[in-house]
VEXDREN-2710 file (C-alpha; in Angstrom, 1 decimal):
% VEXDREN-2710
k/r/px/py/pz
1/MET/-22.7/14.6/13.1
2/ASN/-21.7/15.8/16.2
3/ALA/-22.6/12.6/18.3
4/LEU/-19.8/10.4/15.8
5/PRO/-16.9/9.2/18.3
6/ARG/-13.1/10.7/18.4
7/PRO/-11.0/9.4/15.2
8/ALA/-9.2/6.8/15.7
9/LEU/-5.3/8.6/15.0
10/LEU/-6.4/11.1/18.3
11/GLY/-7.6/7.0/20.3
12/GLY/-11.0/6.6/19.5
13/PRO/-12.4/3.3/18.2
14/PRO/-11.6/2.7/14.7
15/VAL/-14.6/2.2/12.0
16/ARG/-13.3/-0.7/10.6
17/PRO/-10.2/-2.5/13.6
18/GLU/-10.4/-5.1/10.9
19/GLY/-8.4/-3.1/9.2
20/PRO/-8.7/-3.3/4.7
21/PRO/-9.7/-6.4/3.0
22/SER/-6.3/-7.9/1.2
23/TRP/-6.5/-8.3/-2.6
24/PRO/-6.5/-10.4/-4.3
25/PHE/-9.9/-12.7/-2.8
26/PRO/-9.8/-16.7/-2.2
27/ASP/-11.6/-18.1/-4.8
28/PRO/-12.5/-21.8/-5.3
29/ALA/-12.3/-21.1/-9.3
30/ILE/-8.6/-20.6/-9.2
31/GLU/-8.0/-23.0/-6.9
32/GLU/-9.2/-25.5/-9.8
33/ALA/-7.9/-23.7/-12.7
34/LEU/-4.5/-23.9/-10.7
35/THR/-5.3/-27.6/-9.8
36/ALA/-5.6/-28.3/-13.4
37/ALA/-3.0/-27.0/-14.8
38/CYS/-0.4/-28.7/-12.5
39/ARG/-2.5/-32.0/-13.2
40/SER/-2.0/-31.9/-17.1
41/GLY/1.3/-30.0/-16.4
42/ALA/0.4/-26.8/-18.4
43/TRP/2.1/-24.9/-15.6
44/GLY/5.1/-25.8/-16.9
45/GLN/5.4/-25.0/-20.7
46/TYR/6.4/-23.6/-23.0
47/HIS/3.7/-23.3/-25.0
48/GLY/0.6/-25.4/-22.6
49/GLY/-2.8/-24.0/-24.4
50/LEU/-3.7/-21.6/-21.9
51/VAL/-1.9/-18.5/-22.6
52/GLU/-3.7/-19.3/-26.0
53/ARG/-6.8/-19.8/-24.7
54/LEU/-6.7/-16.6/-22.5
55/GLU/-5.9/-14.5/-26.0
56/ALA/-8.6/-16.1/-28.0
57/THR/-10.8/-15.4/-24.6
58/LEU/-9.8/-11.7/-24.6
59/ALA/-9.6/-10.7/-27.9
60/GLU/-14.0/-12.4/-28.6
61/GLN/-14.2/-10.8/-25.3
62/HIS/-13.3/-7.1/-26.5
63/GLN/-14.5/-7.7/-29.9
64/VAL/-11.8/-7.4/-31.4
65/ALA/-9.3/-9.6/-33.8
66/HIS/-5.9/-9.6/-32.2
67/ALA/-5.3/-9.7/-28.4
68/LEU/-1.7/-10.7/-27.3
69/THR/-0.3/-10.9/-24.3
70/CYS/2.5/-10.3/-22.3
71/GLY/4.7/-9.9/-18.8
72/SER/4.0/-6.5/-17.7
73/GLY/0.4/-3.3/-18.3
74/THR/4.3/-0.7/-19.0
75/PHE/5.3/-3.5/-21.1
76/ALA/2.1/-3.4/-23.3
77/VAL/2.1/0.4/-23.2
78/GLU/6.4/0.1/-24.5
79/LEU/4.8/-2.5/-26.8
80/ALA/1.6/-0.8/-28.3
81/LEU/3.5/2.3/-29.2
82/ARG/6.7/0.5/-30.8
83/ALA/4.0/-0.9/-33.0
84/LEU/2.0/2.3/-33.9
85/LYS/6.1/3.3/-34.4
86/VAL/6.8/5.9/-32.2
87/GLY/10.4/6.8/-32.2
88/PRO/12.9/9.1/-31.4
89/GLY/12.2/12.4/-31.8
90/ASP/8.6/12.1/-31.9
91/GLU/5.6/13.3/-29.8
92/VAL/2.8/11.5/-27.7
93/ILE/0.5/13.6/-26.3
94/LEU/-1.4/11.6/-23.7
95/SER/-2.8/13.9/-20.3
96/ALA/-1.1/16.0/-17.2
97/TYR/-2.1/13.9/-14.6
98/ASP/-1.9/9.9/-15.7
99/TYR/0.4/7.2/-14.8
100/PRO/4.1/7.5/-14.5
101/GLY/4.7/4.6/-16.3
102/ASN/3.1/5.8/-19.4
103/PHE/5.6/9.1/-19.3
104/LEU/8.6/7.1/-18.3
105/THR/8.3/4.6/-21.1
106/ILE/7.6/7.3/-23.7
107/HIS/10.8/8.9/-23.0
108/ALA/12.4/4.6/-23.1
109/LEU/11.7/5.3/-26.8
110/GLY/12.9/8.4/-27.2
111/ALA/9.9/9.9/-28.1
112/ILE/8.9/13.6/-26.3
113/PRO/5.3/13.7/-23.8
114/VAL/3.3/16.5/-24.7
115/LEU/1.0/17.4/-21.6
116/ILE/-2.5/18.7/-22.0
117/ASP/-4.7/19.7/-19.3
118/VAL/-8.1/17.3/-17.3
119/ALA/-11.4/17.8/-17.4
120/PRO/-12.7/19.4/-14.1
121/HIS/-15.5/17.1/-13.9
122/ASN/-13.4/14.0/-13.5
123/TRP/-9.7/14.9/-14.0
124/ASN/-9.2/12.4/-16.6
125/LEU/-8.1/13.5/-20.1
126/ALA/-10.1/16.4/-21.6
127/PRO/-10.3/16.4/-26.0
128/GLU/-11.2/19.7/-26.0
129/HIS/-6.9/21.1/-25.1
130/ILE/-6.4/17.6/-28.3
131/GLU/-5.3/20.2/-31.2
132/ALA/-3.6/23.0/-29.4
133/ALA/-1.4/20.6/-28.8
134/TRP/-0.7/19.1/-32.1
135/SER/2.5/19.2/-33.4
136/PRO/4.1/17.8/-37.3
137/ALA/6.0/15.7/-34.9
138/THR/3.1/14.4/-33.5
139/ARG/2.5/10.8/-34.1
140/VAL/0.1/9.2/-30.9
141/LEU/-2.6/10.6/-28.1
142/LEU/-2.4/8.4/-25.3
143/VAL/-5.4/8.4/-23.1
144/SER/-5.6/6.6/-19.9
145/HIS/-9.0/6.3/-18.4
146/LEU/-7.8/6.2/-14.0
147/HIS/-9.8/6.2/-11.2
148/GLY/-13.4/5.7/-12.1
149/GLY/-13.3/8.1/-14.5
150/VAL/-14.0/7.5/-18.6
151/VAL/-12.7/9.8/-21.2
152/PRO/-15.0/10.8/-24.1
153/MET/-13.6/8.3/-27.0
154/ARG/-15.2/9.3/-29.5
155/ALA/-14.9/13.6/-29.3
156/VAL/-11.0/11.6/-28.8
157/MET/-11.2/9.8/-31.9
158/GLU/-13.0/12.6/-34.4
159/CYS/-10.1/14.6/-33.4
160/ALA/-7.7/12.5/-34.2
161/ALA/-8.6/11.4/-37.6
162/ARG/-9.0/15.0/-38.2
163/LEU/-5.4/15.6/-37.0
164/GLY/-4.0/11.9/-39.2
165/LEU/-2.8/10.4/-35.3
166/LYS/-3.3/6.9/-34.3
167/VAL/-4.9/6.3/-30.2
168/LEU/-3.5/4.2/-27.6
169/GLU/-6.6/3.5/-25.1
170/ASP/-5.1/3.0/-21.4
171/ALA/-8.0/0.7/-19.5
172/ALA/-4.9/-0.5/-17.0
173/GLN/-7.4/0.3/-14.6
174/CYS/-10.6/-0.7/-15.9
175/PRO/-11.4/-4.3/-17.9
176/GLY/-14.7/-4.6/-18.2
177/ALA/-15.1/-0.7/-18.1
178/ARG/-18.2/0.4/-21.1
179/VAL/-16.9/3.4/-22.5
180/GLU/-19.7/5.1/-25.2
181/GLY/-20.7/2.2/-25.6
182/ARG/-17.8/-0.2/-26.2
183/ARG/-15.6/-1.9/-24.0
184/ALA/-12.5/0.1/-22.6
185/GLY/-9.4/-0.3/-24.7
186/THR/-11.1/-1.1/-27.7
187/TRP/-12.2/2.3/-29.4
188/GLY/-8.4/3.5/-30.3
189/ASP/-6.3/2.1/-32.8
190/VAL/-4.9/-0.4/-30.2
191/GLY/-5.3/-0.8/-25.8
192/VAL/-3.9/-1.7/-23.7
193/LEU/-4.7/-4.2/-19.8
194/SER/-3.2/-4.2/-16.9
195/PHE/-3.1/-8.1/-14.6
196/GLY/-0.6/-6.3/-11.7
197/GLY/-1.0/-8.1/-8.2
198/SER/-3.7/-5.1/-7.1
199/LYS/-5.4/-4.5/-9.8
200/LEU/-9.0/-6.1/-10.8
201/LEU/-7.5/-8.8/-13.1
202/SER/-4.7/-9.6/-11.1
203/ALA/-2.3/-12.4/-11.8
204/GLY/1.1/-11.0/-9.9
205/ARG/2.1/-9.0/-12.9
206/GLY/1.3/-9.5/-17.1
207/GLY/-0.6/-7.6/-19.2
208/ALA/-2.5/-7.4/-22.8
209/LEU/-2.2/-5.1/-26.4
210/LEU/-5.7/-5.7/-27.3
211/THR/-6.0/-4.1/-31.3
212/ARG/-8.1/-4.7/-34.6
213/GLN/-5.4/-4.0/-36.8
214/THR/-3.2/-6.5/-38.3
215/ALA/-0.5/-4.8/-38.8
216/ILE/-0.3/-3.5/-35.5
217/TYR/-0.9/-6.6/-33.3
218/GLN/2.1/-8.2/-35.7
219/ARG/5.0/-5.1/-35.3
220/ALA/4.2/-6.2/-31.5
221/ARG/4.9/-9.3/-32.3
222/VAL/8.2/-8.7/-33.6
223/VAL/8.8/-6.8/-31.1
224/GLN/8.1/-9.0/-28.6
225/HIS/10.7/-12.2/-30.3
226/ARG/13.8/-12.0/-30.4
227/GLY/14.8/-15.6/-30.7
228/ASN/12.0/-16.3/-28.1
229/LEU/9.6/-14.2/-26.1
230/VAL/10.6/-11.1/-24.6
231/CYS/9.3/-10.5/-21.4
232/PRO/5.9/-13.2/-21.6
233/LEU/3.2/-13.6/-19.1
234/SER/3.2/-17.2/-17.9
235/GLU/0.8/-20.6/-18.6
236/LEU/0.5/-20.1/-15.1
237/GLN/-1.0/-16.8/-15.2
238/ALA/-3.0/-17.4/-18.0
239/ALA/-4.6/-20.4/-16.0
240/VAL/-5.9/-17.9/-13.0
241/LEU/-6.7/-15.0/-15.1
242/LEU/-9.5/-17.3/-17.2
243/PRO/-12.4/-17.8/-14.5
244/GLN/-11.5/-13.7/-13.5
245/LEU/-12.6/-12.8/-16.7
246/ALA/-15.5/-15.3/-16.4
247/GLN/-16.5/-13.4/-13.3
248/LEU/-15.3/-9.5/-14.2
249/ASP/-18.6/-8.4/-15.7
250/ALA/-20.6/-9.8/-12.6
251/ARG/-18.1/-8.7/-10.3
252/ASN/-18.0/-4.7/-12.4
253/ALA/-21.5/-4.5/-12.1
254/TRP/-21.3/-5.3/-8.3
255/ARG/-18.9/-2.7/-7.8
256/HIS/-20.9/0.0/-9.9
257/ALA/-23.5/-0.7/-7.2
258/GLN/-21.5/0.0/-4.1
259/VAL/-19.7/3.0/-5.9
260/GLU/-23.1/5.2/-6.5
261/GLN/-24.6/4.3/-3.1
262/LEU/-21.3/5.9/-1.2
263/ARG/-21.5/8.6/-3.9
264/GLN/-25.0/9.3/-2.3
265/LEU/-23.8/8.6/1.4
266/LEU/-21.4/11.6/1.1
267/ALA/-23.5/13.9/-1.3
268/ASP/-23.9/16.2/1.7
269/LEU/-20.6/16.1/2.8
270/PRO/-18.4/19.6/2.3
271/GLY/-15.3/19.3/0.7
272/ILE/-15.2/15.9/-1.0
273/ARG/-16.6/13.9/-4.1
274/LEU/-16.5/11.1/-6.4
275/LEU/-15.5/12.1/-9.7
276/ARG/-18.2/12.1/-12.5
277/ASN/-18.5/11.4/-15.7
278/LEU/-20.3/13.9/-18.3
279/ALA/-20.0/10.6/-21.3
280/ALA/-23.4/8.6/-21.8
281/ASP/-24.1/5.4/-21.7
282/SER/-21.1/4.7/-19.8
283/GLU/-20.2/2.4/-17.2
284/PRO/-16.5/2.9/-15.3
285/ALA/-14.7/0.0/-14.1
286/TYR/-13.4/0.6/-10.2
287/TYR/-9.8/-0.6/-10.2
288/LYS/-9.4/2.8/-7.7
289/VAL/-12.2/4.7/-7.1
290/GLY/-11.3/8.6/-7.0
291/PHE/-12.1/12.0/-5.1
292/GLN/-12.2/14.9/-5.7
293/LEU/-11.1/17.0/-2.4
294/ASP/-11.1/20.9/-1.4
295/VAL/-8.5/21.2/1.3
296/GLU/-10.2/24.2/2.2
297/THR/-13.9/23.6/2.0
298/PHE/-12.7/20.1/4.0
299/GLY/-11.1/22.1/6.0
300/LEU/-8.1/19.6/6.7
301/ALA/-4.5/18.8/5.0
302/ARG/-5.1/15.7/2.6
303/ALA/-2.2/13.9/3.5
304/ARG/-4.0/14.0/7.7
305/LEU/-7.2/13.1/5.9
306/VAL/-4.9/9.8/4.7
307/ALA/-3.4/9.3/7.6
308/ALA/-7.2/9.8/9.6
309/ALA/-8.6/7.5/7.3
310/ARG/-6.0/4.4/7.4
311/ALA/-6.6/4.6/11.0
312/GLU/-9.7/4.0/11.0
313/GLY/-9.0/0.7/8.7
314/ILE/-10.2/2.3/5.0
315/ALA/-7.3/1.7/1.9
316/LEU/-7.3/5.4/1.1
317/ASP/-4.4/7.4/-0.5
318/GLU/-3.2/9.9/-2.1
319/GLY/-3.0/10.1/-6.1
320/PHE/-0.4/10.2/-8.3
321/ARG/1.9/13.4/-8.0
322/ALA/0.8/15.1/-11.8
323/LEU/3.2/14.7/-14.6
324/HIS/4.2/18.6/-14.7
325/VAL/5.7/18.7/-11.2
326/GLY/9.0/18.6/-10.2
327/ARG/9.8/17.5/-13.8
328/SER/12.5/19.6/-15.7
329/PRO/10.7/21.4/-19.0
330/SER/13.1/20.0/-20.7
331/ARG/11.5/16.3/-19.8
332/PHE/7.9/16.9/-21.8
333/ARG/6.1/20.4/-23.7
334/ARG/3.1/22.1/-22.5
335/GLY/0.4/21.3/-25.2
336/GLY/-1.3/24.1/-23.3
337/PRO/-2.1/25.6/-19.3
338/LEU/-2.2/22.9/-17.2
339/ASN/-5.0/24.5/-14.2
340/GLU/-6.5/21.4/-13.9
341/ALA/-3.9/18.6/-13.8
342/GLU/-2.3/21.4/-10.9
343/ARG/-5.5/20.7/-8.9
344/ALA/-5.1/17.1/-9.4
345/HIS/-2.2/16.7/-8.4
346/HIS/-3.2/18.0/-5.1
347/GLY/-6.5/17.1/-4.3
348/THR/-7.0/13.3/-5.5
349/LEU/-7.8/10.6/-3.3
350/ILE/-7.9/6.8/-4.2
351/LEU/-9.5/4.1/-2.3
352/HIS/-8.8/0.4/-3.0
353/HIS/-11.3/-1.5/-5.0
354/PRO/-11.4/-4.7/-2.8
355/ILE/-13.5/-3.6/0.2
356/LEU/-16.3/-3.0/-3.3
357/LEU/-16.8/-6.2/-3.7
358/LEU/-18.0/-6.6/0.3
359/ALA/-21.3/-6.2/1.6
360/PRO/-23.1/-2.5/1.0
361/GLU/-22.3/-1.7/5.2
362/GLU/-18.9/-2.5/4.5
363/VAL/-18.9/0.1/2.1
364/ALA/-20.7/2.8/4.3
365/GLN/-18.2/2.6/6.2
366/VAL/-15.6/4.5/4.1
367/ALA/-18.7/7.6/3.9
368/LEU/-18.7/6.4/8.3
369/ALA/-15.0/7.2/8.8
370/LEU/-14.4/10.6/6.2
371/ARG/-17.9/11.6/8.4
372/LYS/-15.7/10.9/12.0
373/ILE/-13.1/12.7/9.9
374/TYR/-15.0/16.0/9.0
375/THR/-16.8/16.1/12.1
376/HIS/-13.7/16.3/13.7
377/ARG/-11.4/18.0/11.4
378/GLN/-10.1/20.5/13.8
379/GLU/-9.0/18.1/16.2
380/LEU/-6.6/16.6/13.8
381/GLN/-5.3/19.5/12.0
382/VAL/-2.6/19.1/15.0
383/PRO/-0.7/15.6/15.9
384/SER/-2.0/14.8/19.5
385/ALA/0.4/13.5/22.1
386/LYS/-0.2/9.7/21.4
387/GLU/0.5/9.9/18.0
388/ASP/4.3/11.8/19.2
END
């Protein structure tokens, strides 16, 4: 390990001088879909048939009765909450480490977020904390699968049934993932997907709602329609998503294999490990690859580690800010202690997914960069003269 060159942040050669791969990748199938949409004129029509086809394909792949597309994943969460009849004064339970937009969407409806702790092995929602957080005002559980972690949904659904709660499953980061034998987004009363520009299924913007329940679907449609569709997905966006859906399972399998290789390459590196899932019959999807960093054991502050990794050409970032941090206590209710969420706030690292579709030797560069940084961690603690 001592033979590794100095990190790029200290003047050494970067592991990936070309930098991280951009996203989305060039794709002949997408180019053909765009060309066909232009030839047919569907690209500029209100009802060109492509959105309808996409919704039917999503419903079929997820084995649900209904799929409803819209202009963003965040709006899909709002549609779902409204369709579940969440309103002012109602409570929605979610993990204290979650996408900030979910917290803000709950507030946009006049409802109250109730924050619960996350599991120590993957920093995703821990079902054992749900019941203690319940109150007579609680209406919905919002469950997100984040950073390659999955929530054990069977336990979530059993708890929700006991408490009389509806479940919104946020699969924005993990389209095509399998959670305890089912597709992510299909366990709850309603699920959501995101098609944002950095996502595994990318259309620049966009989202979708999935449900088996016709009443939920109809209520969401009513919210969308105000003489015309509000915040719709376009026919052109649907055109580019259809070929990506056809490739999704194969790409997810490749990404999963690459992450498992990375797990092996980093198994002996102190202070950093990939998220672990304990739920049986599950296969995550990796929009972001999540790591748990123990700063004291690794020996380098998280911000400094991220700066060093990015100098090596690796797209590593800090995770979300935990939802209870830096916010007035009047904006949420604590559903119990948030000790693991606090650790997630300080210790989450996320690797952007495009490198996972490259050759195994390029994914191995991630491990090499982290080893370089660990080897020279003492030097990296103080900025060099070159950085100044």
